[in-house]
C-alpha positions in Angstrom: 10.0 -18.9 -0.5 8.9 -22.0 -2.3 9.6 -21.8 -6.0 6.2 -20.6 -7.0 7.3 -20.5 -10.6 8.4 -24.1 -10.6 5.7 -26.1 -12.4 2.8 -24.8 -10.3 0.9 -28.0 -10.5 -0.7 -27.6 -13.9 -2.0 -25.3 -16.5 -5.4 -25.5 -14.7 -3.7 -24.1 -11.6 -2.2 -21.2 -13.6 -5.6 -20.4 -15.0 -6.9 -20.0 -11.5 -5.6 -16.5 -11.5 -8.2 -15.6 -14.1 -11.0 -16.7 -11.9 -13.4 -13.9 -10.7 -11.8 -12.9 -7.4 -14.5 -10.8 -5.6 -12.8 -8.4 -3.3 -14.2 -6.7 -0.3 -15.5 -3.2 -0.6 -12.8 -1.7 1.5 -11.2 1.6 0.6 -7.6 2.1 -0.7 -6.4 3.6 2.5 -6.4 2.5 6.1 -9.4 4.6 6.9 -13.0 4.8 5.8 -12.5 7.9 3.7 -12.1 6.2 0.3 -8.7 7.7 -0.2 -6.5 6.4 -3.0 -2.8 5.7 -3.5 -2.0 9.4 -4.1 -4.1 11.9 -2.3 -2.9 15.5 -2.3 -3.6 18.1 0.3 -2.1 21.2 1.8 1.7 21.3 2.4 1.0 21.4 6.2 1.0 17.6 6.0 4.6 17.4 4.9 6.8 14.8 6.7 8.2 15.6 10.1 11.8 14.5 11.0 12.0 10.8 11.8 14.7 11.1 14.5 12.4 9.9 17.2 10.6 7.4 15.0 13.5 5.3 13.9 14.0 2.4 16.2 17.3 2.0 18.0 19.5 -1.1 17.9 18.6 -3.6 20.5 -6.6 -14.9 -15.4 -4.0 -16.0 -16.5 -2.8 -13.3 -18.8 -1.5 -14.2 -22.3 2.1 -14.4 -21.2 2.9 -18.0 -21.9 5.9 -17.0 -24.0 7.6 -15.7 -20.8 9.5 -18.5 -19.1 9.5 -17.5 -15.4 11.3 -20.7 -14.3 14.5 -19.7 -16.2 14.5 -15.9 -15.5 17.9 -14.5 -14.5 18.5 -11.3 -12.6 19.5 -9.6 -15.9 16.2 -10.5 -17.4 13.9 -9.4 -14.6 13.4 -5.8 -15.8 12.7 -6.9 -19.3 10.2 -9.6 -18.1 8.5 -7.1 -15.8 8.0 -4.7 -18.7 6.6 -7.4 -20.9 4.1 -8.3 -18.3 3.1 -4.7 -17.9 2.8 -4.2 -21.7 0.4 -7.1 -22.0 -1.4 -6.0 -18.8 -1.8 -2.4 -20.1 -3.3 -3.6 -23.4 -5.9 -5.7 -21.6 -6.7 -2.8 -19.3 -7.2 -0.4 -22.2 -9.8 -2.8 -23.6 -12.0 -2.7 -20.5 -15.3 -0.7 -20.7 -16.6 1.5 -17.9 -19.9 3.1 -17.4 -21.1 6.7 -17.6 -19.7 7.7 -14.2 -16.2 7.2 -15.4 -15.7 10.1 -17.8 -11.9 10.0 -17.8 -9.5 7.1 -17.5 -5.8 7.6 -17.4 -3.3 4.8 -18.1 0.2 6.1 -17.1 1.7 2.8 -18.4 0.9 4.2 -21.8 1.6 7.9 -21.8 4.3 7.9 -19.1 6.0 4.8 -20.5 9.5 6.3 -20.6 9.6 7.3 -17.0 7.8 4.1 -15.9 10.4 2.1 -17.8 13.2 4.1 -16.3 11.9 3.3 -12.8 11.7 -0.4 -13.6 15.1 -0.6 -15.3 16.8 1.2 -12.5 15.2 -0.5 -9.5 13.7 -3.9 -10.6 16.8 -5.8 -11.7 16.7 -8.5 -9.1 14.3 -10.6 -7.1 12.6 -8.9 -4.1 11.8 -10.2 -0.7 9.2 -7.5 0.0 6.6 -6.0 -2.3 4.8 -2.9 -1.1 1.4 -2.9 -2.8 -0.7 0.2 -3.3 -4.2 0.5 -4.8 -4.1 2.8 -7.8 -2.6 6.1 -8.8 -3.9 9.5 -7.8 -3.9 12.6 -10.1 -0.6 14.1 -8.8 1.6 11.1 -8.3 1.9 8.1 -10.5 -0.6 9.6 -12.9 1.9 12.3 -13.6 5.1 10.3 -14.0 4.4 6.6 -14.0 6.2 6.0 -10.7 4.1 4.5 -7.8 3.5 7.1 -5.1 5.3 9.4 -7.5 5.7 12.7 -5.6 7.7 14.8 -8.0 10.6 15.9 -5.8 11.5 12.4 -4.7 11.0 11.0 -8.2 13.4 13.5 -9.7 15.9 14.2 -6.9 16.0 10.9 -5.0 15.0 8.2 -7.5 16.7 10.2 -10.3 13.9 9.3 -12.8 14.1 10.8 -16.3 12.1 10.6 -19.5 9.4 12.3 -21.5 5.7 12.1 -20.5 2.9 12.4 -23.0 -0.8 12.9 -22.5 -3.7 10.6 -21.9 -6.1 10.1 -24.9 -8.8 12.2 -23.1 -7.6 14.7 -20.5 -9.7 16.6 -17.9 -8.9 20.3 -18.0 -8.5 20.3 -14.2 -6.3 17.2 -14.1 -3.7 17.9 -16.8 -0.6 15.8 -17.1 2.6 17.8 -16.9 5.0 14.9 -16.1 8.1 15.6 -14.1 7.3 19.3 -14.0 4.2 18.8 -11.8 4.1 21.6 -9.3 1.6 20.0 -6.9 2.8 18.4 -3.7 1.6 14.8 -3.4 1.5 14.0 0.3 1.1 10.3 0.1 4.2 9.9 -2.0 6.1 12.5 0.0 5.5 10.5 3.1 6.2 7.1 1.6 9.4 8.0 -0.2 10.4 10.4 2.6 10.3 7.5 5.1 12.6 5.3 3.0 15.0 8.1 2.3 15.3 8.7 6.0 15.7 5.0 6.8 17.8 3.7 3.8 19.6 7.0 2.9 19.8 5.9 -0.8 17.3 4.2 -3.1 19.6 1.3 -3.8 19.4 0.1 -0.2 15.6 0.1 -0.3 15.4 -1.7 -3.7 18.0 -4.3 -2.7 15.2 -6.2 -1.0 12.0 -4.2 -1.7 9.8 -2.9 -4.5 6.6 -0.9 -4.7 3.8 -1.2 -7.2 0.1 -0.7 -7.5 -2.6 -3.4 -7.8 -4.2 -1.2 -10.5 -2.3 1.4 -12.6 -5.4 3.2 -13.9 -6.8 6.5 -12.7 -10.6 7.0 -12.9 -12.4 10.4 -12.8 -15.9 11.7 -13.0 -17.0 14.6 -15.3 -16.1 17.1 -12.5 -12.6 15.6 -12.2 -13.4 13.9 -8.9 -11.3 10.8 -8.3 -13.1 7.4 -8.5 -11.4 4.6 -6.7 -11.6 1.0 -7.9 -13.6 -0.3 -4.9 -16.3 2.3 -5.6 -16.8 1.1 -9.2 -20.1 -0.8 -10.0 -19.7 -4.6 -9.5 -20.0 -5.3 -13.2 -17.1 -2.9 -13.9 -15.0 -3.7 -10.8 -14.9 -7.5 -11.2 -13.3 -7.6 -14.6 -10.8 -5.0 -13.5 -9.9 -6.9 -10.3 -9.6 -10.1 -12.3 -6.9 -8.6 -14.6 -5.1 -6.9 -11.7 -5.1 -10.1 -9.6 -3.6 -12.1 -12.4 -0.9 -9.4 -12.9 -0.1 -9.6 -9.2 0.4 -13.4 -9.4 2.8 -12.9 -12.3 4.8 -10.3 -10.3 5.0 -12.5 -7.2 6.3 -15.3 -9.4 8.8 -13.2 -11.3 10.2 -11.3 -8.2 10.0 -14.4 -5.9 8.3 -12.3 -3.3 8.2 -13.5 0.3 6.2 -10.8 1.9 3.5 -8.5 0.4 2.8 -5.4 2.4 -0.6 -3.9 1.6 -0.5 -0.1 1.8 -4.0 0.2 3.2 -6.7 -2.3 3.7 -7.8 -2.7 0.0 -4.4 -3.7 -1.2 -4.0 -6.1 1.8 -7.3 -7.8 1.0 -6.5 -8.2 -2.7 -3.1 -9.7 -1.9 -4.6 -12.1 0.6 -7.2 -13.2 -1.9 -4.5 -13.9 -4.5 -2.2 -15.7 -2.1 -5.1 -17.9 -0.8 -6.5 -18.7 -4.2 -3.1 -19.5 -5.6 -2.1 -21.4 -2.5 1.2 -19.5 -2.2 2.0 -21.0 1.1 5.3 -19.3 1.6 4.1 -15.8 0.8 2.7 -13.9 3.8 0.7 -10.7 3.6 1.0 -7.8 6.1 -0.5 -4.3 6.1 0.7 -0.8 6.8 -1.2 2.4 7.4 -1.9 4.3 4.2 -0.1 7.6 4.1 -3.0 9.6 2.6 -3.7 12.8 4.5 -7.4 12.1 3.9 -7.0 9.4 6.6 -7.0 11.3 9.9 -4.9 8.6 11.6 -2.1 9.2 9.1 -1.9 12.8 10.2 -0.9 11.8 13.7 2.7 10.7 13.2 2.3 8.4 10.2 6.0 7.6 10.0 6.3 6.5 13.6 3.2 4.4 13.3 4.4 2.7 10.1 7.9 2.0 11.5 6.3 0.3 14.5 4.1 -1.7 12.3 6.9 -2.9 10.0 9.1 -3.7 13.0 6.4 -5.8 14.7 5.8 -7.9 11.6 9.6 -8.4 11.1 9.9 -6.4 7.9 12.0 -3.5 8.9 15.0 -5.8 9.3 15.1 -6.2 5.5 15.9 -2.5 5.2 17.9 -1.3 8.2 20.1 -2.8 10.9 17.9 -2.9 14.0 
């Protein structure tokens, strides 16, 4: 890609990331159901074998102290975590209305496991960034890992660490960390796909990474999940502004060439950022969201996604076609 981090025209250009980027009111999945990054349903939605699916051969955040132009591979995890620390503090200062009775920030209470994930798998630049919307209550909310289905987080990604508690916890949405007993279907499908295709996480993370546009979880008084696109405009816009600015920093730091939106919402936010920042050598694609709340995802999600990734020339980064 072009060296986005190399003197991006001027300080005014960098400040462009802090402009109010109004996003479309699309949902976080690839359906109209308003599903989020991690929607959990019955175990009947567990992944099916991929044998037939695998193709055959033939704002401007206050981060001026971080010099992205001189970042080396050894520094990338450290710089990533610095960006997230500043980002997290800004997010914690946001105010939300009466409908948001609970807000979880796993970057804070799941800091150890999140940091373990970053230090293990974000030690180099990445050609492809898979971008989700925000955590659900049984995935990243539990352990700080995007699409963090417990079995894959512990047994495949080998993530370790202590997980604390959010400041205010809903009794029906308690955080139990790496001991979470609930199946998280979106994460089970996402990481299950890459386990089948890449066999080991090192192969996936050699060229790819996955993160969320927003790391916060919002819930009503009943514990119902509230997705970012459904927040009132006056609450949604400051949130999107911070999240868009963070995304710009990650694209610069990781020197990303392709952003794959996991669902329409993530695709639209990425397109907005790439257009506003004139990142000419970054392209944006989309893949079907794995949430079981999306009926299309329950009809062979893995086969559909493999076809999508192959058609947009992304699968080649991860397997020999």
